[in-house]
Backbone as CSV, one residue per row, in Angstrom:
resi,resn,N_x,N_y,N_z,CA_x,CA_y,CA_z,C_x,C_y,C_z
1,MET,10.780,-1.468,-16.077,11.659,-2.503,-15.679,12.677,-2.037,-14.995
2,ARG,13.085,-2.829,-13.962,14.583,-2.616,-13.239,15.801,-2.693,-14.333
3,SER,16.758,-2.139,-14.057,18.065,-2.208,-14.754,18.929,-2.255,-13.866
4,CYS,20.179,-2.889,-14.397,21.430,-3.206,-13.517,22.493,-2.107,-13.768
5,PRO,23.211,-1.568,-12.841,24.221,-0.764,-13.189,25.338,-1.306,-13.590
6,GLY,25.572,-2.720,-13.481,26.653,-3.385,-13.980,26.899,-3.760,-15.394
7,GLN,27.840,-4.550,-15.604,28.293,-5.018,-17.098,27.941,-6.467,-17.051
8,LEU,27.393,-6.967,-18.149,27.099,-8.416,-18.414,28.363,-8.925,-19.096
9,VAL,28.920,-10.035,-18.510,30.099,-10.839,-19.199,29.638,-12.044,-19.761
10,VAL,29.742,-12.152,-21.085,29.141,-13.198,-21.866,30.481,-14.035,-22.207
11,HIS,30.052,-15.455,-22.518,30.999,-16.461,-23.096,31.066,-16.278,-24.713
12,ARG,31.955,-16.853,-25.371,31.978,-16.896,-26.763,30.749,-17.537,-27.386
13,ASP,30.077,-18.266,-26.520,28.799,-18.985,-27.252,27.592,-18.168,-26.805
14,GLY,27.617,-16.955,-26.269,26.615,-16.197,-26.014,25.962,-16.289,-24.516
15,THR,26.399,-17.303,-23.881,25.693,-17.815,-22.503,26.378,-16.586,-21.439
16,VAL,25.666,-16.268,-20.486,25.956,-15.436,-19.442,27.002,-15.918,-18.587
17,ALA,28.230,-15.365,-18.372,29.281,-15.858,-17.389,28.873,-15.329,-16.066
18,TYR,28.759,-13.838,-15.977,28.436,-13.267,-14.757,28.300,-11.831,-14.918
19,CYS,27.701,-11.089,-13.984,27.637,-9.677,-14.028,28.535,-9.164,-13.029
20,THR,29.088,-8.074,-13.312,30.165,-7.351,-12.557,29.799,-6.944,-11.227
21,GLN,28.437,-6.683,-11.144,27.787,-6.422,-9.876,28.185,-7.387,-8.872
22,GLU,27.948,-8.710,-9.185,28.006,-9.893,-8.465,29.528,-9.942,-8.182
23,THR,30.517,-9.734,-8.775,31.768,-9.774,-8.368,32.193,-8.603,-7.384
24,ALA,31.468,-7.613,-7.425,31.768,-6.507,-6.262,30.982,-6.774,-5.233
25,GLY,30.202,-7.859,-5.218,29.456,-8.156,-3.889,28.206,-7.477,-3.745
26,ARG,27.648,-6.945,-4.925,26.220,-6.113,-4.953,25.504,-7.194,-5.664
27,ARG,24.143,-6.810,-5.567,22.929,-7.870,-6.269,22.851,-7.245,-7.674
28,CYS,22.825,-8.311,-8.741,22.292,-8.040,-10.056,20.853,-7.906,-10.309
29,ALA,20.276,-7.142,-11.186,18.844,-7.058,-11.326,18.423,-8.571,-12.008
30,GLY,19.197,-9.182,-12.609,18.975,-10.388,-13.360,19.611,-10.162,-14.802
31,GLU,19.916,-11.343,-15.387,20.470,-11.305,-16.664,19.618,-10.888,-17.652
32,ASP,18.338,-10.980,-17.522,17.331,-10.666,-18.566,16.901,-9.276,-18.326
33,HIS,17.490,-8.559,-17.577,17.154,-7.063,-17.357,18.319,-6.402,-18.150
34,PRO,17.966,-5.135,-18.403,19.025,-4.273,-19.125,20.181,-3.826,-18.260
35,HIS,21.404,-3.993,-18.653,22.549,-3.586,-17.997,23.230,-2.229,-18.620
36,ARG,23.159,-1.410,-17.638,23.512,0.127,-18.020,25.027,0.055,-18.345
37,GLY,25.812,-0.857,-18.016,27.193,-0.833,-18.268,27.511,-1.534,-19.488
38,GLY,26.356,-2.100,-20.214,26.664,-2.916,-21.438,27.090,-4.284,-21.367
39,PHE,27.562,-4.920,-22.215,28.167,-6.358,-22.021,29.627,-6.192,-22.690
40,PHE,30.512,-7.204,-22.050,31.709,-7.625,-22.567,31.756,-9.113,-22.802
41,ALA,32.731,-9.671,-23.721,33.099,-11.004,-23.798,34.101,-11.281,-22.614
42,CYS,33.902,-12.437,-22.104,34.768,-12.915,-20.920,36.442,-12.792,-21.569
43,ARG,36.527,-12.964,-22.633,38.081,-12.921,-23.105,38.499,-11.474,-22.862
44,VAL,37.668,-10.568,-23.034,38.111,-9.085,-22.932,38.414,-8.772,-21.429
45,VAL,37.463,-9.316,-20.507,37.625,-9.100,-19.090,38.594,-9.848,-18.328
46,ASP,38.456,-11.173,-18.761,39.443,-12.145,-18.010,40.597,-12.611,-18.812
47,GLY,40.813,-12.212,-20.031,41.907,-12.601,-20.946,41.648,-14.091,-21.403
48,ASP,42.423,-14.760,-21.789,42.181,-16.236,-22.103,42.013,-17.086,-20.939
49,ASN,41.836,-16.680,-19.864,41.683,-17.551,-18.596,40.431,-18.158,-18.395
50,CYS,39.410,-18.088,-19.287,38.187,-18.463,-19.061,38.012,-20.065,-19.387
51,SER,37.976,-20.909,-18.169,38.080,-22.273,-18.446,36.762,-22.742,-19.237
52,TYR,35.731,-22.174,-19.297,34.419,-22.559,-20.055,34.824,-22.244,-21.497
53,CYS,35.376,-21.147,-21.951,35.605,-21.007,-23.495,36.999,-21.687,-23.919
54,ALA,37.736,-22.153,-22.839,39.055,-22.709,-23.204,38.726,-24.180,-23.713
55,ALA,37.815,-24.837,-23.301,37.272,-26.044,-23.391,37.308,-26.311,-25.004
56,ALA,37.954,-27.171,-25.478,38.012,-27.505,-26.903,36.347,-27.859,-27.432
57,PRO,36.010,-27.225,-28.373,34.742,-27.613,-28.999,34.568,-29.056,-29.420
58,GLU,33.476,-29.889,-29.401,33.415,-31.226,-29.873,33.237,-31.092,-31.562
59,ASP,33.874,-32.037,-32.030,33.743,-32.145,-33.534,32.345,-32.669,-34.024
60,LEU,31.816,-31.959,-34.754,30.379,-32.573,-35.384,30.529,-33.570,-36.527
61,ASP,29.731,-34.546,-36.483,29.824,-35.435,-37.696,29.460,-34.766,-38.797
62,VAL,29.866,-35.387,-40.008,29.280,-34.593,-41.285,27.837,-34.970,-41.443
63,LEU,27.046,-33.999,-41.685,25.690,-33.955,-41.733,24.987,-34.950,-42.893
64,THR,25.797,-34.829,-43.991,25.121,-35.682,-45.151,26.357,-36.041,-45.988
65,THR,26.438,-37.173,-46.602,27.342,-37.646,-47.577,26.706,-37.795,-48.904
66,THR,25.372,-37.425,-48.982,24.701,-37.534,-50.322,25.020,-36.349,-51.093
67,ALA,25.272,-36.778,-52.466,25.390,-35.572,-53.358,24.116,-34.849,-53.612
68,VAL,24.535,-33.579,-53.982,23.201,-32.711,-54.054,23.454,-32.033,-55.604
69,THR,22.378,-32.100,-56.167,22.218,-31.612,-57.646,21.502,-30.076,-57.467
70,VAL,22.430,-29.144,-57.891,21.793,-27.920,-57.932,21.231,-27.660,-59.167
71,VAL,19.956,-26.859,-59.176,19.028,-26.638,-60.248,18.810,-25.030,-60.414
72,THR,19.246,-24.549,-61.477,19.043,-23.280,-61.769,18.083,-23.055,-62.897
73,SER,17.342,-21.759,-62.873,16.616,-21.480,-64.024,16.864,-19.793,-64.186
74,THR,16.288,-19.711,-65.362,16.374,-18.196,-65.797,15.077,-17.441,-65.837
75,LEU,14.901,-16.428,-65.116,13.366,-15.756,-65.367,13.355,-14.754,-66.333
76,ALA,12.310,-14.687,-66.990,12.061,-13.681,-68.140,11.508,-12.469,-67.550
77,PRO,11.838,-11.283,-67.895,11.034,-10.048,-67.593,9.520,-10.151,-67.848
78,VAL,8.680,-9.735,-66.857,7.183,-9.514,-67.441,6.959,-8.155,-67.577
79,THR,6.231,-7.843,-68.701,5.658,-6.423,-68.993,4.296,-6.670,-68.960
80,THR,3.635,-5.331,-68.737,2.323,-5.276,-68.669,1.634,-4.074,-69.583
81,ALA,0.877,-4.378,-70.212,0.173,-3.295,-71.050,-0.300,-2.126,-70.188
82,PRO,0.004,-0.971,-70.721,-0.605,0.205,-69.977,-2.135,0.194,-70.020
83,GLY,-2.796,0.705,-69.024,-4.270,0.705,-68.745,-4.796,-0.403,-68.218
């Protein structure tokens, strides 16, 4: 399998932002190939200037409002007779 000598830069949600080979004007082997330079978060490389990560996340609705009853039980140890 081909590998890329660059570093893969990823967003906070894990999606690929870019490869440093591309910003240097060279070809990347592809984001699904190993990157010998490893990977970095975009905020490490670009600071807090990433417009993709700076977008406010959407608020999620409450998944349920139904009360949940927790049921617990105690297990007794099991012994077996020798032989």
